N, C-alpha and C positions, 0 to 999 in steps of 0.2 A: 426893317432896320433893327439891329441889336443895340440895346442901350447898356452901356457899361456902368455898373454901380460901384462906387468905391467901397472896399471891404472894411476899411478902418473904422468908420462910424458905426457899422453894424457890430463889429467886434467889441467896440467900446460900449455900445448899448447893452450887449450881452454880458459883459463883465460887470457893468453897473447893476444890472438886474440880479446877477448871481450874488454880488456883494450885499445887495439889499435883502435878498432871501436868506443869506447866511447870517445876517444881523437879526432878522425878524425871528428866525427859528429859536435861537437861544433865549431871546426875550420871552417868547411864549412858554418855553420849557422851564424858565426860572420862576414861574408862579407857584404859590402855595395854594393847594386845593382844600376847601372846607365843605364837607357834606353833612348837613344835619340828618340825623337818623331818628325821626319822630314816629309817632304812632300811626299817622295817616299821610299817605302820599300827597305831596304838594301843599300841605297845610302846616300851620304852626298851632299846636294843640296843648292841652292842659298839662300833660306830664313831660313834654319835650325838653330834654336837657342834652341828650347825647349828640356828639359831633365827631366825625372822622376827619382828622387833620393829616394831610399828606404833603411832605416836603418835596422839593424838586428832585432830590436824590432817590425818592421812592420810599423813604421812611414813613410809616403810617402809625399814628397815635389815635387811640380811642379815648375820648374825654367824657367822663360821667355817664357811663352806659345806662344806668338807671333802669327804668321800667319799659322803655320803648325800643330797646334792641331785643329782637325776638330770639334770645339765647345765643349760644355759640354757633348754632347752625343758621343764623340769619344770613341770607345770601348777599345782603348789602355790605357785609363786613370785609370779606376777602382777607388778605394778609394783615395781621396786626403785630407791630413790633413792641408796643408798650401800651398799657392801660393806665390812664390817669384818673384818680379819684380825689375830688376836693375834700370830701368828708363822708362820714359813715351813715348818714341818714338814708332811709330806704329808697327814696326817690332819686338818689344819686348813685349809690353803690349797687342798687338793685335787690330789693327784698322779694320782688316778684316781677314778671314781665309779660308782655303781650305774646300770645301764641303765634300770631301772624300780623302782618301789617294790615291796617284798616279794620281791625276787630273793634267792635263797639263804635262809639261816636267820638268826635273830636273833643267834646266836652267830657265824656265819660268813656275813655278807652277801656277795653276789656284786658285786664292784667291778671289773668287767672293762673298763670304758671308760677308756682311758688319756688323761690330760690334760697330761702332760709334753711339751715343756718349758714350756708356757704357763700351766698350772694351771686348775682348775675355776673358781676365783674370778675370774680375769681374763676367761675366756670368758663368764661370766655378766655381768660388768660391761660388756663390750663389747656384748653382745646387748641388755642393758637400758639402755644409755647411762647407766650409773650411775657415780658416783665410787667410788674405793677410798680410804678414809680410814684411815691407819696412822701409827705413830710410828717412832722409830729411823731406820735407813737404808733401811727397806722401800720408801718411795715411789719411790726411784730404780730399784729393781728392777722395781716394778710399772709404772713409766712406760715402760720398754723393752719390757715384755711387751705393754702396751696398744698401743704403736706398731706392734709386729710383727704384730698382728692387725687393724690398720687402725683402732684406736681412738684416742682423744685422750690423749696422754701427760699433759696437764695435769689429767686426771681423777684422777691419782694425787696425793692431797692429804695433806699432813703435819700432824700435831698431836702435839706433844711434851709431856712431863711438865710440868704446871703451866700449860699453855696450853689453849686450847679452840677449837673450830670449830663453827659452826652448820650443820646439815643440816636444812633445813625448820624445824620447831619443836623440834628436838632439839639440845641442846648436847653435843658430844662431846669428851672428853679421854682421854688415855692415862695409865695408872698403872703403876708398876713391877711386874714379875713375876719370880720367881726360877726360871729355867728356862734353856733354850738356844735359839738361833735360827739354826742352821746351814742353809745352802741346799745341798741335795744336788746332785751333779754332773748328774744327769738333768734337773734343772730349769733348769740353765744351758745344757746342750746344747753341741754342737760340740767342738772339740779341748780347750778349757779344762775343760769338764765331764768329758770322758773322763780327763783328767790328774788331776783331783781324785778321781774314783772309783778310779783306779788306785793313787793314793797313800793311799787311805783317809781323805781329808780332805773337809771341807765348806767352802764360802764362808761369810762372816759378814755378817749384815744388821743389826748393832747388837743391843741387848738386846731380849728379848721383852717384850710388854706385856699388860696388861689394859686394860679401858675403864671409865670412869664416864660414864653417859649421864643427862642431866637432861631429862626430857620436859616438854612444854608444860603438863601438868597438875601439875607439881611433883614427880612421882615421880623418885627418884634410884636408878639401877640400876647395880650393880657386876658387871661381867663379868670373871671372874678370868683368862681364858685358861688356860694351863698354868702353875701356880706351886706353889712350896712355901710354907711359912710365912714371912712377911716383915713387918717392923715397919711398913711403909707401909700395911698393911691396917688398922692402928689409927690411925696418925698422919694418913694422907692420906685413905683411903677412908671411915673412920668420922668422925674428928674434923673434918677439913676439909670433905669433900663431904657427909657425913651420909647414907650409902647406906641406903635403905629396904628394898631387895630385892637379893638376891645370886644370881648363877649361879656355882657353884663346882665345880671339878674334884675328883673323889674317887677316881681310878683306881689310886692307889698305884704304887710302883716308879718310874714315869716322871713322876708328878705327886704332889701331896698325896694321902695315903691317907685313907680314910673317917674314922678317928678324929681325924687331924690336921685334916682339913677341918671337922669338927664343932667342934673347939676354936677354929679361926679364926672360925667363925660365932658361937659362944657367947661368946668372950672378946675378939675383936678387932673384927670388923666390926659385930656385933650388929644385924643387920637385923630387920625385922618378919617376914620370911619368906625362904625359900631354895629354889632349884631346883638339884638336883644335875646334874652333867654329866660327860662323859668317864669313865664308870664302867669302860670296857674289859671289859664282860661283857654277857651276856644277862641283864638285871636284872629283867625282868618276863615273865610269861606270862599271856595274857588280860588284860593291863593291871594285874595284881596283882604285887606284889613277890615274888620268889622267895626262900624262906628260905635263910639262909646266905650271901647275896650281900654284896658291899661296900655295895651300895645299902641293904640292910636294916640293916647295921651303922651306916651314916651316919644313917639315919632315927632309929634308937634312941638315938644319941648327941646329936643336935641338940636344942636346947631351944626352937626356934622351929618354926612350921609348915613342913613339907617338902612341896613340890609336885612330883610326878613329871613329867618332860618326855615325856609319851606322844606319840609322833609323830602329827601331824595334829590334835591336840586343842588348840584355842585357849583360853588362860587370859587373863582380864582382871583387871588390878590397878588399884586406886585410887591416889590420890596418896600414901597412907601405906604402900603396899606390901602392902595387904590384898587377897587374892584374892576377887573378887566374882562370878566366873563361871568355869566350866570346870575347877575344881579338885576 
């Protein structure tokens, strides 16, 4: 006996499934991807600062390349639209870099490749034909470095406090940081550089900065750079820009310590989630936090989800700062 099955319910079910699929796909596509580029795969190590930030529209920004990006040929980089540099200290701009990932130990990465006087960041920008977007007086410094390597000095682009600049789908602005921004003589080179080193002095490139990035999906990300506690983290980063996600330094002595950084997160910035950076230690082993580290102290003190920046592991964040994959 043949059983006749009504087609309408089947068609309706198919339409519902298709509608759900069409909704789910854009939601997944609308996430911002953040990939830490540290010295050792799957770990959070001493010199780790660098992060690759990818907008849903494909715009890719490299933040504080420092010493753990293995030069412009690092296969992890891919296309880069702009390089962001919070300040001109060697561990952020890149006075030298690792020859390859996993060279040396997590506590003592081998950073034998010398990048002075031009810096790792500039070499990457030239090779990738990327802009370098910074604040203060840093664009003038970068313009001369770009020109010296055959790049376009106009690729050194300025964005100062309270202003913004678009890079693809990402709106970029700089925000104050409480730190220093000296240029070591070795980065200047020549007789002037030698004189500064001999005198124990550094050149000055204006105040250091952090960044606030607004992505095309609406996510607002605060990149602290190197900073201590500052009132702008409340007035500017939280109340004006409304940061949903923060990347904050926790290394102590040279920057905000873990307890102070947690207080900034809990009381001033108040994001939905946070990624620690600049821990100045081998913070993990096998991808797990090592007991007694500054990183563990920060995690225990923070009142929002803390996502470890394990090198090479891509995390995806929605418009509210919630991690939806890779965390």
